[in-house]
C-alpha positions, 0 to 999 in steps of 0.5 A: 500499500502506498503512502500518498498524502490523500491516502494518508489522511483518509487512513486517520478515521479508519486507524482510530476507529479500528484501534479504539473498537478493537481495545474497547471490545477487549475491555468490555468483555473482560469486564463482563467476565468480572475483571474489574481492571479495564473499568478502573483504567477507564478503558470501557469507552469508545473515546480514542484517546483513552486506547491510542498509543501515539507512536503506534497510531503515527506507524499504522497511518503511514506504514500500515503496521501499528498498535494501540494501547493494550487493555490490561486484564487480570484473568484471575479475576474471571468468572467460571472457566477462566481460560474460556473466559481468556478466549472470549476476551482475546477473541473480542478485538478481532471480531469487532474489527470483522464485524465493523469491516463487514458493515462497512462493506454493506454500507459501501455497496448500498452507496455505489449501487444508489450512486452515492459517490462515483469511486472518487468520493471522499466518504466512499473512499473513507469506508473503503479504508475503514472496511480493508483496515478493520479486516486486516486488523481483525484478521492480523490479530487471529494470527497465533504470533507471540504478542497478538491475540491469536497467540492468547486464543491458541494457548487457551485451546491447547491443553493447559500444559502446552498452553502455559509453555506457549506463553513462555515465548511470548517475550520474544514476540516483538523479535518474532514479528519484526523479522516476519515483517522484514523477510516478507513472511508476514505478508504473504500469510496476512494477503491471502487471508485478507483477500479471502475474508474481503471476498467472503464478506463481498459474497455475503453481502451481494446476497443480502442485498439480493434478497432486498432487491438492491442489485 
């Protein structure tokens, strides 16, 4: 993806929405399962300023890859099955990003089919950025790499002893992540997954709109 001035400007709202909703979802689900930590730290809010990390946000805007302030949780507070609760908390961010991406694709298709914008309209382009970026962040975080939500999900799904051993590698997460980016391996994994979800959401959207006679 290029970083022309216009694309950077259009990417700003997409990054803010994606990061704020991602961290808010983690906080809300953790709170639901009984962890008071996110609430005590003011993370049960869609105010982007409580979720955005300045450096991570700038990197996301200019270079695609970035980060928000991780929501701090204490699984010892979770009610019931703590590993199941942790799985839901870990998956919440990706689920909300994928949902936002899907809804954005539906709205985008409705706008285009009713002639709102001609493909160069600012609102349409912002929706495109929101859709692509949210799906990308959702898919990326499902990849089981140390430091990503997918790593916690995998740890919660594995037998407890194996999951505990897996978490020991998390300290090397940033090193592994940077190496995968620099070698291009991450892109080779992420791009097919991103295209799969975007095409799947487009196919589902076409089906939904056809039911309502929007063609």
